[in-house]
C-alpha positions, 0 to 999 in steps of 0.5 A: 287163179289169174296170171297176175296173182300167180306171178305175185305168188311165184315171185315171192317164193323165188325171191325168198330162195334168192335171199338164201343164195345171196346170204350164203355167197362168199361163205362156207358151203359144201360142194360136189359135182354131178356128171363131171367136175365142171358140173357143180352142185352145192348145199345152197342149190339144195336149200334154195330148191327146198324153199321153191318146192315147198312153196310151189307145192303149197300154192299149186296142188296137183301141178308137177314139179321138175327140179334140177337137183332131183331130176332123172333122165326118165322124168321128162315125159310131158303130159297134160298136167301143168309142170314147173321147171325149177333151177334153184341156182343157175350159174353154180360155177360162178357162185362157187368161184365168187362171181355174183352172176347167177339166178333163181329161175322157174317156169310154168309150162303146159304140153311143153310150152312155157306159159309163165316165167320168173327169174331173179338175180338176188345180187342186183335185186332184179326180178324178170317176169313174163306171161304168155300174151302179156309181155315181159317185165323187169321189176314190174316195168315192161321191157323189150328186146333191142330194137336198135341193132339190126346187123350182127356187126353191131351186136353183143352176143353171149354163149356158154360151154357145156359141162358134159363131154357129151355135148362138146362135139356139138359145141365145136360144130359152131363156126366160131371164126365166122361168128367172131368175125361177124359179131360186134363182140361176144361174151360168156357170162355163165348163167343161161337164165340171166343171159336170156333175161338180158336178151329180153330187156335189150342188154344183149342182142343174141345168145346161143348154147348147146346141151342145156336143160329145160330148167335152164332156159324155159323161163328165158324162152318166154321172156325173149318171145314176150319182149319181141325177140326170137327163140329157135333151135340152132337151125332156126326151127321152132324150139320145144322143151326136151331133156337136152336143148340147144338154143339160139335167141335174139332180138329177132332183127339179127336172128337169121344172120346169127343162125347163118353165121353159127354154121349149123344150118349149112352143115345140115343142108350139106348132110341132107344132100 
């Protein structure tokens, strides 16, 4: 199946799931937590996920489906099968608290490399898509990462905070004094999938976060790269999909500055002496 047809089919599934999210926003729904009280899940997450799983299973027989609400630690052992990473509601905490900044996001990867990503913001009806080698798009119009800002001091950055205590130490390893002093401004918006999409379309200049999962970032990774930006780990190295991901992404023009000011690279050099 040609990529344009795949994007069309997947987009229709994701938009349908997004409608469920939008229709339930601000209403009554059951809420619980997973790893910690900050790691929320709702029945809306599960309803959205069910729509996506049914749709992808119907359209892509034989593909592997890795969905957030059904994931186990032993599941992410990538082989040569195409795999879909699915986050049915990225930004659940925002959703629960009535903040309309969340998304539905899916990504097709092969051998750990994202090949096609779709992220949908149901509140703004914005559909972000990207295919390897074919560019990044917002509502079918090509987008690119910010080409104007070449210095961290001009940049709008965004970050997030891990819900699990396991990653708080790594989060606090960033040199916040240096990054806050050097950056134009910094936000924390609460949806990694949308934040990466915003880097891809030039609304944000750079992003970093620790302890994310592959379904949080896989689609955004390919969007940023196809929009002309840069994606790496926190040391500036190539980033691979794994159980837990710490990521930096930017327009590419400020990437070295971002990595330097975050401070993980200098700590790594010191530790390796």
